[in-house]
MDTraj code that builds the backbone (N, CA, C; nanometers):
import mdtraj as md
import numpy as np

residues = "MET PRO SER GLU LEU THR ALA PHE GLY GLU ILE ALA SER HIS LEU ALA ASP PRO LEU VAL LEU ILE GLY LEU VAL LEU LEU LEU PHE PHE GLY VAL LEU ARG ALA LEU ILE SER SER GLY ILE LEU PRO PRO VAL ASP GLN ILE THR SER SER VAL ILE LEU GLN SER LEU LEU ARG TYR GLY PHE TRP ILE ALA VAL LEU LEU THR VAL LEU GLY".split()
xyz = np.array([
    [-1.6719, 2.1934, -0.0287],
    [-1.7121, 2.0806, 0.0478],
    [-1.8097, 1.9801, -0.0666],
    [-1.8875, 2.0678, -0.1137],
    [-1.9541, 1.9590, -0.2427],
    [-1.8492, 1.9158, -0.3501],
    [-1.7437, 1.9799, -0.3777],
    [-1.6601, 1.9438, -0.5080],
    [-1.5780, 1.8563, -0.4346],
    [-1.5522, 1.8531, -0.3273],
    [-1.4760, 1.7123, -0.2712],
    [-1.5748, 1.6154, -0.2811],
    [-1.6881, 1.6000, -0.2468],
    [-1.7785, 1.5040, -0.2542],
    [-1.8087, 1.4419, -0.3965],
    [-1.8165, 1.5256, -0.4886],
    [-1.8122, 1.4940, -0.6260],
    [-1.6996, 1.4306, -0.6827],
    [-1.5805, 1.4769, -0.6277],
    [-1.4585, 1.4251, -0.6540],
    [-1.4362, 1.2917, -0.6275],
    [-1.4744, 1.2607, -0.4901],
    [-1.4831, 1.1333, -0.4368],
    [-1.5761, 1.0371, -0.4931],
    [-1.6970, 1.0872, -0.5381],
    [-1.7876, 0.9963, -0.6238],
    [-1.7252, 0.9668, -0.7621],
    [-1.6815, 1.0294, -0.8233],
    [-1.5659, 0.9810, -0.9610],
    [-1.4835, 0.8673, -0.9068],
    [-1.4194, 0.8860, -0.8109],
    [-1.3089, 0.7863, -0.7574],
    [-1.3845, 0.6675, -0.7202],
    [-1.4664, 0.6595, -0.6388],
    [-1.5578, 0.5721, -0.5858],
    [-1.6266, 0.4692, -0.6951],
    [-1.6386, 0.5182, -0.8102],
    [-1.7057, 0.4193, -0.8832],
    [-1.5814, 0.3181, -0.9337],
    [-1.4785, 0.3668, -0.9264],
    [-1.3476, 0.2705, -0.9549],
    [-1.3265, 0.1760, -0.8559],
    [-1.3727, 0.1948, -0.7390],
    [-1.3627, 0.0985, -0.6143],
    [-1.4250, -0.0340, -0.6174],
    [-1.5435, -0.0065, -0.7106],
    [-1.6193, -0.1367, -0.7277],
    [-1.5827, -0.2633, -0.7835],
    [-1.4524, -0.2361, -0.8434],
    [-1.3687, -0.3632, -0.8767],
    [-1.2970, -0.4406, -0.7860],
    [-1.3245, -0.5601, -0.7730],
    [-1.2435, -0.6101, -0.6379],
    [-1.0948, -0.5825, -0.6304],
    [-1.0372, -0.6024, -0.7642],
    [-0.8742, -0.6028, -0.7705],
    [-0.8484, -0.4468, -0.7224],
    [-0.9178, -0.3414, -0.7357],
    [-0.8699, -0.2175, -0.7104],
    [-0.8810, -0.1936, -0.5873],
    [-0.9821, -0.2559, -0.5251],
    [-1.0005, -0.2373, -0.3695],
    [-0.9212, -0.2815, -0.3139],
    [-0.8747, -0.4210, -0.3518],
    [-0.7676, -0.5056, -0.2775],
    [-0.6421, -0.4345, -0.2850],
    [-0.6122, -0.3945, -0.4173],
    [-0.4858, -0.3334, -0.4372],
    [-0.4687, -0.2094, -0.3590],
    [-0.5680, -0.1217, -0.3584],
    [-0.5546, 0.0006, -0.2512],
    [-0.5258, -0.0148, -0.1284],
    [-0.5876, -0.1437, -0.0648],
    [-0.6033, -0.1613, 0.0657],
    [-0.4251, -0.2149, 0.0911],
    [-0.3778, -0.2950, 0.0000],
    [-0.2505, -0.3424, -0.0021],
    [-0.1391, -0.2306, 0.0124],
    [-0.1942, -0.1348, -0.0904],
    [-0.1104, -0.0439, -0.1157],
    [-0.0906, 0.0620, 0.0139],
    [-0.1982, 0.0898, 0.0537],
    [-0.1972, 0.1555, 0.1908],
    [-0.1261, 0.0769, 0.3133],
    [-0.1340, -0.0444, 0.3371],
    [-0.0901, -0.1415, 0.4264],
    [0.0562, -0.1258, 0.4141],
    [0.1358, -0.1612, 0.3032],
    [0.2692, -0.1471, 0.2729],
    [0.3109, -0.0425, 0.2670],
    [0.2328, 0.0647, 0.2417],
    [0.2767, 0.2185, 0.2433],
    [0.3287, 0.2523, 0.3612],
    [0.2148, 0.2387, 0.4511],
    [0.2413, 0.2780, 0.6057],
    [0.3294, 0.1847, 0.6765],
    [0.3383, 0.0920, 0.6391],
    [0.4474, -0.0101, 0.7204],
    [0.5927, 0.0424, 0.6766],
    [0.6240, 0.0551, 0.5296],
    [0.7413, 0.1198, 0.5059],
    [0.7792, 0.2778, 0.5592],
    [0.6517, 0.3381, 0.5648],
    [0.6823, 0.4535, 0.6386],
    [0.7108, 0.4568, 0.7691],
    [0.6501, 0.3567, 0.8644],
    [0.6989, 0.3463, 1.0222],
    [0.8448, 0.2997, 1.0165],
    [0.9050, 0.1821, 0.9201],
    [1.0289, 0.1612, 0.9331],
    [1.1201, 0.2469, 0.8955],
    [1.1083, 0.3360, 0.7926],
    [1.1863, 0.4148, 0.7637],
    [1.2181, 0.5413, 0.8635],
    [1.1074, 0.5798, 0.9290],
    [1.1238, 0.7075, 1.0277],
    [1.1682, 0.6531, 1.1633],
    [1.1700, 0.5147, 1.1861],
    [1.2513, 0.4714, 1.2947],
    [1.1359, 0.4532, 1.4286],
    [1.0076, 0.4562, 1.3913],
    [0.9180, 0.4117, 1.4901],
    [0.9143, 0.2694, 1.5073],
    [0.9109, 0.1866, 1.4162],
    [0.8837, 0.0561, 1.4113],
    [1.0285, 0.0049, 1.3749],
    [1.1416, -0.0238, 1.4682],
    [1.2697, -0.0807, 1.4127],
    [1.2869, -0.2160, 1.3391],
    [1.3614, -0.1995, 1.2207],
    [1.3743, -0.3275, 1.1806],
    [1.4499, -0.4234, 1.2450],
    [1.4491, -0.5485, 1.2264],
    [1.5000, -0.6587, 1.3090],
    [1.6589, -0.6384, 1.2949],
    [1.7040, -0.6688, 1.3925],
    [1.8561, -0.6703, 1.3997],
    [1.9486, -0.7563, 1.3370],
    [1.8849, -0.8743, 1.2913],
    [1.9614, -0.9779, 1.2130],
    [1.9644, -0.9176, 1.0759],
    [2.0798, -0.9416, 0.9949],
    [2.1040, -0.9185, 0.8683],
    [2.0194, -0.9834, 0.7604],
    [1.9733, -1.1088, 0.7927],
    [1.9213, -1.1881, 0.7045],
    [1.7799, -1.1410, 0.7357],
    [1.7365, -1.1315, 0.8507],
    [1.5827, -1.0975, 0.8920],
    [1.5524, -0.9208, 0.8186],
    [1.6254, -0.8661, 0.8142],
    [1.6100, -0.7210, 0.7620],
    [1.6104, -0.7236, 0.6050],
    [1.6920, -0.8450, 0.5570],
    [1.6899, -0.8363, 0.4150],
    [1.5473, -0.8887, 0.3756],
    [1.5042, -0.9870, 0.4537],
    [1.3658, -1.0514, 0.4222],
    [1.2826, -0.9551, 0.4299],
    [1.2791, -0.8953, 0.5287],
    [1.1521, -0.7607, 0.5603],
    [1.1389, -0.6654, 0.4496],
    [1.2634, -0.6237, 0.4039],
    [1.2691, -0.5180, 0.3013],
    [1.2473, -0.5754, 0.1820],
    [1.2808, -0.6891, 0.1503],
    [1.2035, -0.7484, 0.0321],
    [1.0628, -0.7866, 0.0292],
    [1.0171, -0.8087, 0.1484],
    [0.8735, -0.8282, 0.1576],
    [0.7814, -0.7041, 0.1435],
    [0.8483, -0.6048, 0.1879],
    [0.7963, -0.4578, 0.1564],
    [0.7922, -0.4136, 0.0271],
    [0.9093, -0.4381, -0.0429],
    [0.9224, -0.3916, -0.1791],
    [0.8667, -0.4660, -0.2853],
    [0.8535, -0.6069, -0.2820],
    [0.7317, -0.6754, -0.3322],
    [0.6144, -0.6579, -0.3276],
    [0.5857, -0.6386, -0.1857],
    [0.4253, -0.6094, -0.1633],
    [0.3627, -0.5030, -0.2171],
    [0.4615, -0.4096, -0.2097],
    [0.4463, -0.2726, -0.2636],
    [0.3990, -0.2702, -0.4024],
    [0.4799, -0.3421, -0.4694],
    [0.4675, -0.3659, -0.6067],
    [0.3396, -0.4505, -0.6829],
    [0.3330, -0.5531, -0.5729],
    [0.2103, -0.6435, -0.6329],
    [0.0671, -0.5597, -0.5930],
    [0.0791, -0.4687, -0.4897],
    [-0.0333, -0.3712, -0.4591],
    [-0.0633, -0.2600, -0.5886],
    [0.0358, -0.2393, -0.6046],
    [0.0372, -0.1319, -0.7590],
    [0.0009, -0.2107, -0.8711],
    [0.0322, -0.3513, -0.9039],
    [-0.0060, -0.4290, -1.0094],
    [-0.1529, -0.4316, -0.9929],
    [-0.1654, -0.4924, -0.8784],
    [-0.3430, -0.5085, -0.8669],
    [-0.4138, -0.3956, -0.8876],
    [-0.3890, -0.2805, -0.8479],
    [-0.4571, -0.1718, -0.8572],
    [-0.4601, -0.1078, -1.0174],
    [-0.3381, -0.1288, -1.1030],
    [-0.3458, -0.1133, -1.2208],
    [-0.4342, -0.2045, -1.3132],
    [-0.4218, -0.3499, -1.2629],
    [-0.4915, -0.4374, -1.3592],
    [-0.6460, -0.4269, -1.3056],
    [-0.6576, -0.3780, -1.2160],
    [-0.8361, -0.3553, -1.1878],
    [-0.8864, -0.2527, -1.2549],
])
top = md.Topology()
chain = top.add_chain()
for i, resn in enumerate(residues, 1):
    res = top.add_residue(resn, chain, resSeq=i)
    for name in ("N", "CA", "C"):
        top.add_atom(name, md.element.get_by_symbol(name[0]), res)
traj = md.Trajectory(xyz[None], top)
């Protein structure tokens, strides 16, 4: 247990930068949303155009979150 807390303490120092924190939150949000859609719990929209827009939003949102995290 103490080793887990020290490991988190090392990671927590990087979360002080706002870009890293925002990137991490976006990464978690888009990752969970993508997992819900791919598992079938949250069905994608039936229309082809809306489905393409949703997939593009997820893809680019995920990469923007990764980019913010790396830049931070």
